[in-house]
Each structure stands twice: as structure tokens, then as C-alpha cells.
N, C-alpha and C positions, 0 to 999 in steps of 0.2 A: 441441429440439436447440439447443445454444449454440455460438456462434462467438467466437473471440478474434481481435482485429485491432488494428492501430495506430490510436489515436484521432487525430482531426483537429479543427480549429477548430469545425466544425459540431457536434461532440459536446459542447461545453463545458456547455451547459445540462443535458443528460442526466447528464453526469458529476457536476455540482454536485448534482443531485437525489439521485444515489446516495450521494455523499459525506455530505450533511447527514442523509439518512435513516439511513445506516449508523452514523454517529456517535451518533445518538439511539437506535438499536437496541442498539448495542454498549456505549456508555459510560454509560448511565443507571445510577446507583448508583456509578460509578467517578469521574465528573466532576460538577461542580455542575450541577443541573438548570437553573439560571438561565443558565449559559453555553450549554448545549445548546439551550435554548429560544430564545436570541438568534441562533443560527446562521442565516445568510441564504443562500438559494439564489442570488439575484441577485449578491451580493458574491462568493460562491464561484465562480459561473459566469464572472465577470470575471477572476478569478485564473486559472481554467483556460484561458480564451480567450487571455490574454497568454502563458501558458507553451506553449500549443499553436501559437500563431502564431510565436513566437520562442523556441524551446526553447534551453536552455543546452547547451553541448557535452556529448554523451553522455546527455542527458536523454531519457527515453522515457515514454510513456503507452500502455498497452494496455487495451483495453476488452473486456468480455464481454457478449454480447447474445443474446437469443432473439427470437422474433417480436414480443414486446411492446416491445422496445427494450433499452437498456443496463441491465444488472443488476449489474455489477461492474467493477472496474478495478484496475490496478496502475500505479504511477508511481515513477520514481526516476532516479538518475544517479550521479555520482561520490560516493563515500563521504564523509560529513562528517568522518570521521577523517583524510581525505587520505592514507590508506595507498595507496601505488602499487599499481595493479592491482586495487583493491577497489571494487566497485560497491555501491550501497545502494538497496534498495527503501524509499522513504519512506512510501508508502501502498499498502495492499492491502485492498480492501473488496468484499464481495459482499453484496447485500441478503439479509436473513435468510431470506426465502421461497425463495431460490435456492441457499442453502447445502446442502451434502450432495450436490451434483451434479458434484463434481470441478472446479468452476470456480476455486477458490482455488489448487489445485495447478497447473492449466493456466496461470493468470496468472503464478504464481511461476516456473514452469519456462520459460514463454515469455519473461518478462523476463530470466531467467538466460541463455537462449539469445542474446538480443539483446546483452546486456552482454558475453558471451563473444566474440561476433562483433566487438565493439568493442575487445577486448583485455583485458577483466577476467579475473582469475584466481580471485578470491574474491568472496563476496557476503555482505551483512549486511542485517538488518531489525530494527527495534526495536519493542517492544510494551510496554504497561503491565504492570507486574509482576503485577497482580491480574486481568489478562485471561486467565484460565486456559484457556478454549477455544482462543484464538489460540496460546497457548504450547504446548498439546498438539499443535496442528496443525503448528507449526514443528518440534517435537521428533520427531513422527512422520515428517517429511520429512528428518530427519537433521541439523537445525540444532543447533549447539552453543551453549548459553547462557553468556553472560558473567555476572559478578556484577551484581546490580541496582545502579543508580546513581540519584542524585537529579537531577531535571531540573525546570526551571521549567515550569509549566503553568497552565491555567485553574484558579483557586482556590488557587494556591500551589504548593509543591513536591510532586512526585509521583515515584514510582519507575518506571524503565523497565529492561527487560532487552533486550540485543541478542542476536540469534541470528546465528551465522556458519556459513557453509559455506566452509572454507578452500580447498577445491577446487571451484570453480563447476561443473565437469563432473559432479560427483556429482548435481546437479539436472537435468542434461540427459540 
């Protein structure tokens, strides 16, 4: 059985382990191996620790765990587009071994619920254009895809697609 809960500073190390492992599982073949191999759990844990100790306004991090520990998370805050009333999930990852157990949906809807309680009316999340499993997941949950756009990333320019829920209550 899995539980979803607000992450705290003590969760930084476990969140970093999930983050680095998920990137390596998800982006091998989509991002340069050299970048993925250089990812550091300690560096990532320090970033998580800072954001969990002093989160920005409306910034949230939800974790999903089972008896073995944290196996997924979702984080986000105000939309980078700065649209009034729009929240953005900046990261949503579940370890491959724990996918298919409804955790991604629970993290997404949990974050939507928190953002709606904070006053958000819409939600967005971006994904690599060629990450077809994630794109199918967001489409299955009713996300509406924007046109792919070029973004700077590891190894040069890459394409991202934003998915939007114009009415955040559709996820709740």
C-alpha cells in the first residue's frame, strides 16, 4: 500500500534518490548519457533540502511512499508563464518498479487539490516531446497538449510539450 503526503526537510535524501534514479530510467536515449551519469544524489539532496526548508510562495512537494520508503514525488508552484491563477507541476516522477499502481495519478490529483486550495484555477505540466509514455498518461487524464516548443537542455536544444487543464477541478 502506498501513501501520499507533504514532503519535509527530512525527506530530501530520499527525494533526491528518486529524482536521479527516475531521470536515468526515464531519459536514457532522450538525454545524453554523459549528463545522466553525472547526476549527483548529494547535490540534488541539497537542492531539495533548501526548497523544503524555505519553499517559495505556493511551492509544494508531495511524496509517495510504501514500506520501503519514498518511491515517487510531485513538486511545483506558480506557473512559469505567470498566468494569473495557473499552477505548474515542475516535476512528477515515480520509480519504474512502482509505476502502474496509480501513484502518478494520485500525486497529480493531490497536487491539483493543494493548488486549488491555494486559489489556482488551472494547471500545467511540461514533458519532453519524445517521452511518449508520460504524454499518454497526461492525455489519459484529460490534459490538453500545446504545440511543442524548443527549450535549452542538457546537450542542447530539445522539444517540450506543455499539457494544460484549463479547469483544475477536472483533476480533483
